[in-house]
DSSP file (Angstrom, degrees, kcal/mol; ACC not computed):
  #  RESIDUE AA STRUCTURE BP1 BP2  ACC     N-H-->O    O-->H-N    N-H-->O    O-->H-N    TCO  KAPPA ALPHA  PHI   PSI    X-CA   Y-CA   Z-CA
    1    1 A M              0   0    0      0, 0.0     2,-0.1     0, 0.0    34,-0.0   0.000 360.0 360.0 360.0 130.5  213.8    3.5  -19.1
    2    2 A N     >  -     0   0    0      1,-0.1     4,-2.2     4,-0.0     5,-0.2  -0.380 360.0-105.3 -85.1 168.6  217.3    2.8  -17.9
    3    3 A N  H  > S+     0   0    0      1,-0.2     4,-2.9     2,-0.2     5,-0.2   0.830 117.4  55.7 -63.9 -33.6  219.3   -0.2  -19.0
    4    4 A E  H  > S+     0   0    0      2,-0.2     4,-2.1     1,-0.2    -1,-0.2   0.919 109.8  45.9 -66.2 -42.2  218.9   -2.1  -15.7
    5    5 A E  H  > S+     0   0    0      2,-0.2     4,-2.0     1,-0.2    -2,-0.2   0.919 115.1  47.5 -64.2 -43.1  215.1   -1.9  -15.9
    6    6 A L  H  X S+     0   0    0     -4,-2.2     4,-2.6     1,-0.2    -2,-0.2   0.908 110.0  52.6 -65.3 -41.8  215.2   -3.0  -19.6
    7    7 A K  H  X S+     0   0    0     -4,-2.9     4,-2.7     1,-0.2    -1,-0.2   0.911 108.5  51.1 -59.4 -43.2  217.6   -5.8  -18.7
    8    8 A T  H  X S+     0   0    0     -4,-2.1     4,-2.2     1,-0.2    -1,-0.2   0.917 110.9  47.7 -61.2 -44.3  215.3   -7.1  -16.0
    9    9 A I  H  X S+     0   0    0     -4,-2.0     4,-1.3     2,-0.2    -2,-0.2   0.912 112.4  49.1 -64.9 -42.4  212.3   -7.0  -18.4
   10   10 A I  H  X S+     0   0    0     -4,-2.6     4,-0.7     1,-0.2     3,-0.4   0.922 111.1  49.8 -63.3 -43.8  214.3   -8.9  -21.1
   11   11 A L  H >< S+     0   0    0     -4,-2.7     3,-0.8     1,-0.2    -1,-0.2   0.889 108.4  53.3 -62.3 -38.4  215.4  -11.5  -18.6
   12   12 A Q  H 3< S+     0   0    0     -4,-2.2    -1,-0.2     1,-0.2    -2,-0.2   0.784 112.1  45.9 -66.2 -26.6  211.8  -12.0  -17.4
   13   13 A N  H 3< S+     0   0    0     -4,-1.3    -1,-0.2    -3,-0.4     2,-0.2   0.458  95.7  94.2 -96.3  -2.9  210.8  -12.6  -21.0
   14   14 A S    <<  -     0   0    0     -3,-0.8     2,-0.3    -4,-0.7     9,-0.2  -0.574  61.6-150.4 -87.7 153.5  213.6  -15.0  -21.9
   15   15 A V  E     -A   22   0A   0      7,-2.7     7,-2.6    -2,-0.2     2,-0.4  -0.899  20.9-108.0-123.1 153.7  213.2  -18.7  -21.6
   16   16 A Q  E     +A   21   0A   0     -2,-0.3     2,-0.3     5,-0.2     5,-0.2  -0.674  50.9 154.4 -79.8 127.7  215.7  -21.4  -20.9
   17   17 A G  E >   -A   20   0A   0      3,-3.3     3,-1.5    -2,-0.4    -2,-0.0  -0.951  59.0  -1.2-157.2 135.5  216.5  -23.5  -24.0
   18   18 A N  T 3  S-     0   0    0     -2,-0.3     3,-0.1     1,-0.3    -2,-0.0   0.839 129.6 -53.2  53.8  37.0  219.5  -25.6  -25.1
   19   19 A G  T 3  S+     0   0    0      1,-0.2     2,-0.3     0, 0.0    -1,-0.3   0.605 125.4  65.1  79.5  12.0  221.4  -24.7  -22.0
   20   20 A R  E <  S-A   17   0A   0     -3,-1.5    -3,-3.3    -5,-0.1     2,-0.2  -0.964  89.9 -82.3-154.0 169.5  221.1  -21.0  -22.3
   21   21 A L  E     -A   16   0A   0     29,-0.3    31,-2.4    -2,-0.3     2,-0.3  -0.553  45.1-170.0 -77.4 143.4  218.6  -18.1  -22.2
   22   22 A E  E     -Ab  15  52A   0     -7,-2.6    -7,-2.7    29,-0.2     2,-0.4  -0.969  14.1-168.1-134.7 148.4  216.7  -17.4  -25.4
   23   23 A L  E     - b   0  53A   0     29,-2.6    31,-2.1    -2,-0.3    -9,-0.1  -0.996  26.7-123.3-134.9 129.8  214.4  -14.7  -26.6
   24   24 A S  E  >  - b   0  54A   0     -2,-0.4     4,-2.2    29,-0.2    31,-0.2  -0.427  17.8-125.7 -71.8 148.3  212.4  -15.0  -29.8
   25   25 A C  H  > S+     0   0    0     29,-2.6     4,-2.2     1,-0.2     5,-0.2   0.910 111.9  53.5 -56.5 -44.9  212.8  -12.3  -32.4
   26   26 A E  H  > S+     0   0    0     29,-0.4     4,-2.3    28,-0.3    -1,-0.2   0.912 108.4  48.6 -60.0 -43.9  209.1  -11.7  -32.4
   27   27 A R  H  > S+     0   0    0      1,-0.2     4,-2.8     2,-0.2    -1,-0.2   0.878 108.6  54.8 -66.5 -36.3  209.0  -11.1  -28.6
   28   28 A G  H  X S+     0   0    0     -4,-2.2     4,-2.2     2,-0.2    -1,-0.2   0.916 110.0  46.1 -60.4 -43.8  212.0   -8.8  -28.9
   29   29 A H  H  X S+     0   0    0     -4,-2.2     4,-2.1     2,-0.2    -2,-0.2   0.887 112.3  51.2 -65.6 -39.4  210.1   -6.7  -31.4
   30   30 A Q  H  X S+     0   0    0     -4,-2.3     4,-2.9     2,-0.2     5,-0.2   0.928 110.1  49.0 -63.4 -45.0  207.0   -6.7  -29.3
   31   31 A L  H  X S+     0   0    0     -4,-2.8     4,-2.7     1,-0.2     6,-0.2   0.921 109.4  52.2 -61.1 -44.0  209.0   -5.6  -26.2
   32   32 A A  H  X>S+     0   0    0     -4,-2.2     5,-1.9     1,-0.2     4,-1.1   0.923 113.6  44.0 -58.4 -44.8  210.6   -2.8  -28.2
   33   33 A A  H  <5S+     0   0    0     -4,-2.1     3,-0.2     2,-0.2    -2,-0.2   0.922 115.2  47.8 -66.6 -44.6  207.1   -1.6  -29.3
   34   34 A E  H  <5S+     0   0    0     -4,-2.9    -2,-0.2     1,-0.2    -1,-0.2   0.868 119.8  38.3 -63.7 -37.9  205.5   -1.9  -25.9
   35   35 A L  H  <5S-     0   0    0     -4,-2.7    -1,-0.2    -5,-0.2    -2,-0.2   0.527 106.1-123.0 -94.8  -7.7  208.4   -0.1  -24.1
   36   36 A G  T  <5 +     0   0    0     -4,-1.1    -3,-0.2     1,-0.3    -4,-0.1   0.867  67.4 127.7  68.7  36.8  209.0    2.5  -26.8
   37   37 A V      < -     0   0    0     -5,-1.9    -1,-0.3    -6,-0.2    -2,-0.1  -0.887  67.1 -93.9-120.9 155.0  212.7    1.6  -27.2
   38   38 A P    >>  -     0   0    0      0, 0.0     4,-1.2     0, 0.0     3,-1.1  -0.385  28.6-127.1 -65.1 143.8  214.6    0.8  -30.4
   39   39 A V  H 3> S+     0   0    0      1,-0.3     4,-2.4     2,-0.2     5,-0.1   0.797 109.5  65.6 -61.5 -27.3  214.8   -2.9  -31.3
   40   40 A T  H 3> S+     0   0    0      1,-0.2     4,-2.3     2,-0.2    -1,-0.3   0.825  97.3  54.3 -64.8 -30.2  218.6   -2.4  -31.5
   41   41 A R  H <> S+     0   0    0     -3,-1.1     4,-1.9     2,-0.2    -1,-0.2   0.885 107.1  49.9 -70.1 -38.3  218.7   -1.6  -27.8
   42   42 A I  H  X S+     0   0    0     -4,-1.2     4,-2.2     1,-0.2    -2,-0.2   0.943 112.3  48.6 -61.0 -47.5  216.9   -4.9  -27.1
   43   43 A G  H  X S+     0   0    0     -4,-2.4     4,-2.3     1,-0.2    -2,-0.2   0.884 108.3  53.3 -61.0 -41.0  219.5   -6.7  -29.2
   44   44 A A  H  X S+     0   0    0     -4,-2.3     4,-2.3     1,-0.2    -1,-0.2   0.905 110.3  46.7 -63.6 -41.7  222.4   -5.0  -27.6
   45   45 A I  H  X S+     0   0    0     -4,-1.9     4,-2.3     2,-0.2    -1,-0.2   0.893 110.1  53.7 -68.4 -38.2  221.2   -6.1  -24.1
   46   46 A C  H  <>S+     0   0    0     -4,-2.2     5,-3.1     2,-0.2     4,-0.4   0.917 109.9  48.1 -60.1 -42.3  220.6   -9.6  -25.4
   47   47 A M  H ><5S+     0   0    0     -4,-2.3     3,-1.0     3,-0.2    -2,-0.2   0.930 111.6  49.5 -63.6 -44.9  224.2   -9.7  -26.6
   48   48 A Q  H 3<5S+     0   0    0     -4,-2.3    -1,-0.2     1,-0.3    -2,-0.2   0.867 116.5  41.8 -61.2 -37.6  225.6   -8.3  -23.3
   49   49 A Q  T 3<5S-     0   0    0     -4,-2.3    -1,-0.3    -5,-0.1    -2,-0.2   0.375 111.7-119.5 -92.5   3.3  223.6  -10.9  -21.4
   50   50 A Q  T < 5 +     0   0    0     -3,-1.0     2,-0.6    -4,-0.4   -29,-0.3   0.881  56.2 159.1  57.0  42.2  224.4  -13.7  -23.8
   51   51 A I      < -     0   0    0     -5,-3.1     2,-0.3    -6,-0.2   -29,-0.2  -0.863  37.5-132.1 -94.6 122.6  220.7  -14.3  -24.6
   52   52 A K  E     -b   22   0A   0    -31,-2.4   -29,-2.6    -2,-0.6     2,-0.5  -0.585   9.5-134.5 -79.8 132.1  220.3  -16.0  -27.9
   53   53 A I  E     -b   23   0A   0     -2,-0.3     2,-0.3   -31,-0.2   -29,-0.2  -0.757  32.2-173.8 -83.4 125.9  217.8  -14.6  -30.4
   54   54 A V  E     +b   24   0A   0    -31,-2.1   -29,-2.6    -2,-0.5   -28,-0.3  -0.808  53.4  27.4-122.2 162.2  215.7  -17.5  -31.8
   55   55 A H  S    S-     0   0    0      7,-1.0   -29,-0.4    -2,-0.3    -1,-0.2   0.911  79.0-160.9  55.5  48.3  213.1  -17.8  -34.5
   56   56 A C    >   -     0   0    0      5,-0.7     3,-0.7    -3,-0.2     9,-0.2  -0.303  21.1-133.6 -61.3 139.0  214.5  -14.9  -36.4
   57   57 A R  T 3  S+     0   0    0      1,-0.2     8,-0.6     7,-0.2    -1,-0.1   0.777 108.6  44.1 -64.1 -27.2  212.0  -13.3  -38.9
   58   58 A L  B 3  S-C   64   0B   0      6,-0.1    -1,-0.2     5,-0.1     6,-0.2   0.509 115.0-113.5 -96.0  -6.1  214.8  -13.3  -41.5
   59   59 A G  S <  S+     0   0    0     -3,-0.7     4,-0.3     4,-0.6     3,-0.3   0.643  84.6 116.8  84.5  14.1  216.1  -16.8  -40.7
   60   60 A C  S    S+     0   0    0      1,-0.2     2,-0.4     2,-0.1     4,-0.1   0.825  72.8  37.5 -86.2 -32.9  219.4  -15.5  -39.4
   61   61 A F  S    S-     0   0    0      2,-0.4    -5,-0.7     1,-0.1    -1,-0.2  -0.660 135.5 -33.7-125.8  75.3  219.3  -16.6  -35.8
   62   62 A G  S    S-     0   0    0     -2,-0.4    -7,-1.0    -3,-0.3     2,-0.2   0.833 112.4 -37.4  88.4  33.2  217.7  -20.0  -35.4
   63   63 A G        -     0   0    0     -4,-0.3    -4,-0.6    -8,-0.2    -2,-0.4  -0.607  51.2-173.2 120.2-176.0  215.0  -20.2  -38.0
   64   64 A G  B     -C   58   0B   0     -2,-0.2     2,-0.4    -5,-0.2    -7,-0.2  -0.961  47.1 -47.4 166.0-173.8  212.5  -18.2  -39.8
   65   65 A H              0   0    0     -8,-0.6    -2,-0.0    -2,-0.3    -9,-0.0  -0.703 360.0 360.0 -87.1 133.4  209.7  -18.5  -42.3
   66   66 A K              0   0    0     -2,-0.4    -1,-0.1    -7,-0.0    -3,-0.0   0.390 360.0 360.0-104.4 360.0  210.5  -20.6  -45.3
C-alpha cells in the first residue's frame, strides 16, 4: 500500500474534534493490523497531516486508562 492510499484511509477514519482532525490510538492500532502496516507508519502519516492522536493507551496523547 502506498502512502497516498494509506493517507486517504487514515483521513477517512479521523474525526473532527477541538478544531482539528483526531484519530484514536486504538483505531490507529486497528488500522495498522487490518492493513498490515507498522503502527509507526500510521503515526508518521498522522504527524505529516497534523492529525492528533487521542485516547492514547499509555496516557501520552490525550488520555488513557487510569
